[in-house]
C-alpha distance (Angstrom), angle and dihedral (degrees) to the residues before:
residue distance angle dihedral
M1 . . .
S2 3.76 . .
V3 3.89 119.9 .
D4 3.80 90.9 -115.8
N5 3.83 88.6 67.8
Q6 3.76 92.0 52.7
F7 3.72 101.4 60.4
E8 3.66 117.7 111.5
P9 3.80 129.3 -164.2
L10 3.90 114.2 -101.2
L11 3.83 116.1 -133.1
S12 3.85 119.6 -121.0
G13 3.74 96.0 -106.7
E14 3.80 97.5 47.1
V15 3.73 117.7 109.5
L16 3.80 129.0 -126.0
S17 3.83 130.3 -162.7
V18 3.83 117.4 -164.0
D19 3.81 135.4 -178.6
E20 3.93 113.2 -85.7
S21 3.87 88.0 -120.0
T22 3.95 92.3 57.1
Q23 3.90 97.8 45.5
L24 3.80 111.0 133.0
L25 3.84 127.6 -164.1
I26 3.90 93.6 -29.0
G27 3.82 123.0 82.8
N28 3.77 94.9 -141.9
R29 3.83 128.7 77.5
T30 3.72 91.4 -145.0
F31 3.98 119.4 55.3
R32 3.76 143.3 141.8
V33 3.86 121.3 -97.5
D34 3.83 90.8 -119.5
E35 3.75 91.0 50.3
F36 3.75 90.8 53.6
L37 3.85 96.3 47.6
E38 3.87 90.9 48.2
V39 3.80 91.4 54.1
I40 3.78 87.2 52.6
R41 3.78 90.7 48.4
M42 3.83 91.2 48.7
Q43 3.72 91.8 49.9
L44 4.01 90.0 53.3
E45 3.76 92.8 44.9
G46 3.88 85.4 67.2
L47 3.76 91.1 61.2
E48 3.81 121.1 97.2
G49 3.71 113.2 -97.5
W50 3.87 97.9 26.3
N51 3.79 115.8 144.9
Q52 3.72 138.4 172.9
D53 3.87 91.7 -96.6
K54 3.73 87.5 65.6
N55 3.96 92.3 57.9
G56 3.79 83.2 74.0
W57 3.82 91.3 78.9
F58 3.83 86.7 69.7
S59 3.91 98.3 41.9
E60 3.84 128.4 96.4
K61 3.77 88.1 -116.2
G62 3.83 95.5 52.9
I63 3.83 127.0 -166.0
S64 3.82 132.4 -68.5
A65 3.76 111.4 -99.5
E66 3.87 144.2 146.4
V67 3.73 124.8 -124.9
L68 3.79 131.3 -159.0
R69 3.90 101.0 -149.7
F70 3.66 125.8 -168.0
T71 3.84 88.4 -122.7
A72 3.80 98.5 47.9
K73 3.74 129.7 83.6
G74 3.85 94.2 -136.5
W75 3.81 144.0 -15.1
Q76 3.73 114.5 -35.3
K77 3.79 121.2 -154.9
G78 3.70 119.9 -136.3
T79 3.82 145.4 104.8
V80 3.80 131.7 -64.7
R81 3.68 133.9 -169.2
I82 3.83 139.9 175.3
S83 3.77 115.2 -103.9
L84 3.78 141.6 148.1
E85 3.81 126.3 -108.5
F86 3.72 132.8 -157.4
V87 3.87 139.1 -165.7
P88 3.71 121.1 -170.5
E89 3.73 118.2 -132.4
E90 3.83 117.1 -110.5
T91 3.85 113.0 -98.9
E92 3.77 123.9 -147.8
T93 3.91 90.8 -100.8
Q94 3.83 89.8 52.2
K95 3.85 93.6 50.8
S96 3.75 98.4 45.7
P97 3.87 121.7 67.0
A98 3.73 114.9 -110.2
L99 3.74 115.8 -93.9
N100 3.76 90.8 -144.0
T101 3.77 111.8 83.2
G102 3.86 98.4 -176.8
G103 3.74 91.4 91.6
T104 3.70 99.3 -109.1
S105 3.77 127.2 99.3
P106 3.78 121.3 -117.0
E107 3.74 89.8 -106.3
Q108 3.94 88.8 59.5
E109 3.78 96.4 49.1
E110 3.82 115.8 102.1
L111 3.78 112.0 -116.9
P112 3.82 117.3 -141.7
I113 3.67 118.9 -106.1
I114 3.91 110.6 -119.4
G115 3.77 124.2 -158.8
M116 3.87 101.1 12.5
M117 3.78 118.6 127.8
G118 3.72 123.4 -162.5
């Protein structure tokens, strides 16, 4: 599966931390998703021709739109909005096959109770 298919939208209150060299529009390395989207919206509001209707791009509701997708046979009506997406890096435990072949993860296995006498 390609990385593109693993991206998931971030919720507005979730927090990002980026490298200082990649900071964009916000003076902090750590910020909430909604703060970042608000700064982008405010930057765009300064452009000529901006109006209240265009704020919908950044709302939960979005704006009415049509899309011509690779998988569709024509234009599809719907709604679009601007959001941020994230895909986690694979950790060593995600990359290597599980050593346990019993069908349960190590977290699901019962641990023996030591030092208890009945």
